[in-house]
C-alpha positions as CSV (number, residue, x, y, z in Angstrom):
1,L,-1.9,10.0,14.4
2,N,1.4,9.6,12.6
3,R,1.9,6.2,14.1
4,L,-1.7,5.2,13.1
5,C,-1.0,6.3,9.5
6,E,2.2,4.3,9.4
7,K,0.4,1.2,10.9
8,L,-2.4,1.4,8.4
9,A,0.0,2.2,5.5
10,I,-1.7,5.5,4.8
11,N,0.5,8.1,3.2
12,P,-1.5,11.2,2.2
13,A,1.3,12.2,-0.2
14,D,0.5,9.0,-2.3
15,S,-1.9,9.2,-5.2
16,E,-3.9,6.3,-3.7
17,F,-6.3,8.7,-2.0
18,E,-7.9,11.8,-3.5
19,V,-8.8,13.3,-0.1
20,V,-7.9,12.2,3.5
21,Y,-10.4,13.4,6.2
22,I,-9.1,13.7,9.7
23,N,-11.3,14.2,12.8
24,G,-9.8,17.2,14.7
25,D,-6.5,19.0,14.7
26,H,-3.5,17.2,13.3
27,N,0.2,17.6,12.7
28,I,0.4,15.9,9.4
29,P,2.1,18.2,6.8
30,A,-0.2,19.8,4.2
31,V,-0.4,18.0,0.9
32,F,-2.0,19.6,-2.1
33,T,-3.7,18.0,-5.1
34,T,-3.2,19.9,-8.4
35,T,-5.7,19.7,-11.2
36,E,-5.9,21.6,-14.5
37,D,-9.3,23.2,-15.1
38,E,-10.1,25.3,-18.1
39,G,-6.5,26.2,-18.8
40,G,-5.8,27.1,-15.2
41,I,-4.3,25.2,-12.3
42,T,-6.2,24.5,-9.1
43,K,-4.6,23.4,-5.9
44,T,-6.7,21.9,-3.1
45,L,-5.8,20.5,0.2
46,K,-5.6,16.7,0.2
47,I,-5.8,16.4,4.0
48,R,-8.9,18.0,5.4
49,Q,-10.7,18.2,8.7
50,I,-14.0,16.2,8.6
51,E,-16.1,18.7,10.6
52,P,-16.6,21.4,7.9
53,E,-17.5,18.8,5.2
54,F,-19.9,17.1,7.6
55,L,-21.7,20.3,8.5
56,Q,-21.9,21.3,4.8
57,R,-23.4,18.0,3.8
58,M,-25.7,17.8,6.9
59,F,-27.4,21.1,6.2
60,S,-27.2,21.0,2.4
61,M,-30.6,21.4,0.7
62,E,-29.5,19.2,-2.3
63,V,-31.1,15.8,-2.7
């Protein structure tokens, strides 16, 4: 996976991508995105596994 990211010039630490989804386990170091919401600071993972997001959207009742 690291070689593929290098080949495709994908660096999760760059600000080019808001979220990077990866299918399955990985060994890429965690990168956090920091945003300021209502006077507080929120940190979210920038590299996420695709499965939880897929399941949430697949069974979501929102239109």
